C-alpha positions as CSV (number, residue, x, y, z in Angstrom):
1,M,-0.1,0.1,0.1
2,P,1.6,3.4,-1.1
3,K,1.9,5.9,1.6
4,A,-0.3,8.9,1.6
5,Q,1.9,12.3,1.9
6,G,-0.2,15.5,3.4
7,L,-4.1,16.1,2.4
8,F,-4.4,13.9,-0.4
9,L,-8.2,14.4,-0.8
10,T,-8.6,18.0,-2.2
11,P,-11.5,19.5,-4.2
12,T,-12.0,19.1,-7.8
13,L,-10.9,22.0,-9.8
14,D,-13.9,23.4,-12.0
15,H,-11.9,26.8,-13.0
16,Y,-14.9,28.8,-12.0
17,V,-15.1,28.7,-8.2
18,L,-12.0,26.9,-7.8
19,D,-9.2,27.9,-10.3
20,D,-6.0,25.9,-9.0
21,G,-4.8,23.2,-6.6
22,Y,-4.8,23.4,-3.0
23,Y,-1.2,23.3,-2.7
24,T,-0.8,26.2,-5.0
25,L,-3.5,28.2,-3.4
26,M,-2.2,28.1,-0.3
27,D,1.4,28.7,-1.4
28,Q,0.2,31.8,-3.0
29,G,-1.8,32.7,0.2
30,R,-4.8,32.5,-2.1
31,I,-7.2,31.6,0.7
32,H,-9.7,33.5,2.5
33,D,-8.4,35.3,5.6
34,I,-10.9,33.9,8.1
35,P,-10.8,31.8,11.2
36,Y,-10.3,28.0,10.7
37,L,-11.2,25.0,12.7
38,V,-9.8,21.7,11.4
39,G,-9.4,18.2,12.6
40,S,-9.3,14.7,12.2
41,V,-10.6,11.4,13.9
42,K,-8.7,8.7,15.3
43,D,-9.1,6.0,13.0
44,D,-9.6,8.0,9.5
45,I,-7.6,6.7,6.6
46,L,-5.7,3.9,8.5
47,T,-2.8,2.4,6.7
48,E,-0.3,-0.2,7.3
49,E,2.2,2.5,8.3
50,N,-0.3,4.3,10.7
51,T,-2.3,2.4,13.1
52,Q,-4.0,4.9,15.3
53,R,-0.7,7.0,15.6
54,P,-1.9,10.4,15.0
55,D,1.8,11.7,14.0
56,E,1.4,9.1,11.2
57,S,-2.2,10.2,10.1
58,P,-2.2,12.0,6.8
59,L,-5.3,14.1,8.0
60,Y,-3.6,15.0,11.7
61,K,-0.6,16.1,9.8
62,G,-2.6,17.9,6.9
63,S,-4.5,20.1,10.1
64,L,-1.1,20.5,11.7
65,A,0.2,21.7,8.1
66,F,-2.7,23.8,7.3
67,S,-2.7,25.7,10.6
68,H,1.1,26.3,10.3
69,K,0.6,27.5,6.7
70,L,-1.7,30.0,8.0
71,E,0.7,31.3,10.4
72,E,3.5,31.4,7.8
73,L,1.0,33.4,5.8
74,G,0.7,36.2,8.4
75,R,-2.7,35.0,9.6
76,K,-4.2,33.5,12.7
77,P,-3.2,29.6,13.0
78,A,-6.4,27.4,13.1
79,Y,-8.1,25.9,15.8
80,V,-7.4,22.0,15.5
81,Y,-9.2,19.0,17.1
82,Y,-8.4,15.3,17.2
83,F,-11.6,13.4,17.8
84,K,-10.4,9.9,19.6
85,R,-13.7,8.7,21.4
86,D,-14.7,4.8,19.7
87,L,-18.2,4.9,19.2
88,P,-20.4,2.5,21.3
89,G,-22.0,-0.5,19.5
90,D,-19.4,-2.1,17.5
91,D,-15.5,-2.2,17.1
92,L,-15.2,0.1,14.4
93,G,-13.6,3.0,16.4
94,A,-13.4,6.7,15.5
95,W,-13.7,6.4,11.8
96,H,-14.3,9.5,9.1
97,S,-17.3,11.7,10.1
98,S,-18.0,9.8,13.1
99,E,-17.5,13.0,15.4
100,L,-20.6,14.7,13.2
101,W,-23.3,13.2,15.7
102,Y,-21.7,14.9,18.4
103,I,-21.2,18.5,16.5
104,M,-24.6,18.4,15.4
105,G,-26.7,16.9,18.7
106,T,-28.1,14.1,16.9
107,L,-27.0,11.4,19.1
108,R,-30.7,10.5,19.9
109,R,-31.2,10.0,16.1
110,C,-28.8,6.9,16.1
111,W,-29.1,3.5,17.1
112,R,-25.9,3.1,19.2
113,P,-25.8,2.6,22.8
114,W,-24.6,6.2,23.7
115,T,-23.7,7.1,27.5
116,E,-23.9,10.1,29.4
117,E,-20.6,10.8,28.8
118,D,-21.4,10.8,25.3
119,Y,-24.2,13.4,25.7
120,K,-21.9,15.4,27.8
121,L,-19.0,15.5,24.8
122,S,-21.8,16.5,22.6
123,E,-22.8,19.3,24.5
124,Q,-19.3,20.2,24.9
125,M,-18.9,20.0,21.1
126,L,-21.9,21.8,20.1
127,D,-20.8,24.6,22.8
128,Y,-17.3,25.1,21.1
129,W,-18.7,25.0,17.3
130,A,-21.7,27.3,18.0
131,Q,-19.3,29.7,19.7
132,F,-16.8,29.4,16.7
133,M,-19.7,30.3,14.2
134,K,-20.6,33.2,16.1
135,T,-17.3,34.9,17.0
136,G,-14.8,32.7,14.9
137,D,-13.3,31.7,18.3
138,P,-14.5,28.4,20.0
139,N,-13.8,29.9,23.4
140,K,-16.0,31.3,26.0
141,E,-16.2,31.6,29.7
142,D,-17.7,28.2,30.7
143,L,-15.4,26.0,28.4
144,P,-11.9,24.7,29.0
145,E,-9.3,27.0,26.7
146,W,-8.8,25.9,23.0
147,K,-5.6,27.5,21.8
148,T,-4.8,27.7,18.0
149,C,-2.2,25.6,16.8
150,S,0.9,27.5,16.1
151,S,4.5,26.4,15.2
152,K,5.4,27.8,18.9
153,D,2.5,25.5,20.3
154,N,1.2,22.6,18.3
155,F,-2.0,22.6,20.4
156,I,-4.8,20.1,19.3
157,K,-7.8,19.8,21.3
158,E,-8.7,16.5,22.0
159,F,-12.4,15.1,22.3
160,D,-13.0,11.7,24.3
161,I,-14.7,10.5,27.2
């Protein structure tokens, strides 16, 4: 299996909305100067080389690189997260998009045997995401601090129970 490098899942060029590739646009600073919140999940895109080691996951490394590039461009680094909660009900772990039930507050619409801790985690994630949507910063008084991920402080907000 070939080893994946960086963010290999990128948007399709349509030369109308998107006129160049991700890396070119990033290198030229041709991305919007807005706040970003990006992240990955523990069991996303596992390969023979990366089996649940975040420092080897392409999406984890890509989230860090994106934030560092923003900083290099003179912009505010991104808020980066890492979702580690293995979903209850099977042995599949924390797979691609498994954090969406938590972020969207839709745990009750799923068959999984959620625990009280899952509902608390969802509430916390909902609070962070809603605050970010309102202000561009996920932080608010009643939540633990979520720092940006900079070259001096590779802060990654981990979500797990």
